[in-house]
VMD Tcl script that draws the C-alpha trace (Angstrom):
set ca {
  {117.02 112.32 114.14}
  {113.96 111.87 111.91}
  {115.78 109.10 110.06}
  {116.33 107.15 113.27}
  {112.68 107.34 114.31}
  {111.61 106.29 110.82}
  {113.97 103.32 110.95}
  {112.67 102.41 114.39}
  {109.08 102.67 113.12}
  {109.92 100.52 110.08}
  {111.43 97.89 112.36}
  {108.33 97.87 114.54}
  {106.14 97.53 111.47}
  {108.27 94.65 110.19}
  {108.11 93.00 113.59}
  {104.35 93.54 113.70}
  {103.93 91.85 110.31}
  {105.98 88.86 111.49}
  {103.80 88.59 114.60}
  {100.66 88.75 112.44}
  {101.93 85.90 110.29}
  {102.72 83.85 113.38}
  {99.22 84.53 114.69}
  {97.67 83.45 111.39}
  {99.67 80.21 111.44}
  {98.49 79.49 114.98}
  {94.87 80.28 114.09}
  {94.70 78.12 110.96}
  {96.49 75.28 112.72}
  {93.66 75.03 115.21}
  {90.91 72.47 114.89}
  {88.06 75.00 114.93}
  {89.08 77.10 111.92}
  {86.25 77.61 109.43}
  {87.25 76.89 105.82}
  {86.21 80.33 104.53}
  {88.00 82.01 107.43}
  {91.08 79.89 106.73}
  {91.16 80.96 103.08}
  {90.90 84.63 104.10}
  {93.69 84.24 106.66}
  {95.95 82.40 104.21}
  {95.44 85.18 101.64}
  {96.29 87.77 104.28}
  {99.34 85.74 105.30}
  {100.63 85.55 101.74}
  {100.12 89.30 101.33}
  {102.13 89.91 104.50}
  {104.88 87.56 103.32}
  {105.03 89.38 99.98}
  {105.37 92.70 101.82}
  {108.09 91.28 104.07}
  {110.04 90.00 101.08}
  {109.81 93.41 99.43}
  {111.04 95.10 102.62}
  {113.97 92.67 102.84}
  {114.86 93.36 99.21}
  {114.74 97.12 99.81}
  {116.85 96.76 102.93}
  {119.40 94.61 101.09}
  {119.65 97.21 98.31}
  {120.03 100.03 100.81}
  {122.81 98.18 102.65}
  {124.57 97.42 99.38}
  {124.36 101.10 98.38}
  {125.82 102.14 101.74}
  {128.61 99.57 101.41}
  {129.55 100.83 97.95}
  {129.41 104.42 99.14}
  {131.68 103.58 102.07}
  {134.14 101.75 99.82}
  {134.25 104.72 97.45}
  {134.94 107.10 100.31}
  {137.60 104.73 101.61}
  {139.26 104.59 98.19}
  {139.22 108.38 97.93}
  {140.92 108.69 101.31}
  {143.66 106.23 100.32}
  {144.53 107.98 97.06}
  {147.97 109.55 97.00}
  {147.70 113.28 96.20}
  {150.72 112.83 93.90}
  {148.65 110.47 91.71}
  {146.26 113.28 90.86}
  {149.00 115.48 89.37}
}
mol new
graphics top color blue
foreach p $ca { graphics top sphere $p radius 0.5 }
foreach p [lrange $ca 0 end-1] q [lrange $ca 1 end] { graphics top cylinder $p $q radius 0.2 }
display resetview
């Protein structure tokens, strides 16, 4: 149960970061954005993008690990008990 709430929290955090990036894009696209403020927002945006890429990489690795684990279990179930003798 803890795992599910953690996953849900991670998804919300990921979604929140995406929304922040979208907000930054909207803000710096406006006509009234101060240059110094724009630089700060762009830096923050790139940091968020870097974090998102890292999360995607971790998620990809986790899914790959689960896939391999499943395939191994599947192979073990298909083995003929006579083969082990």
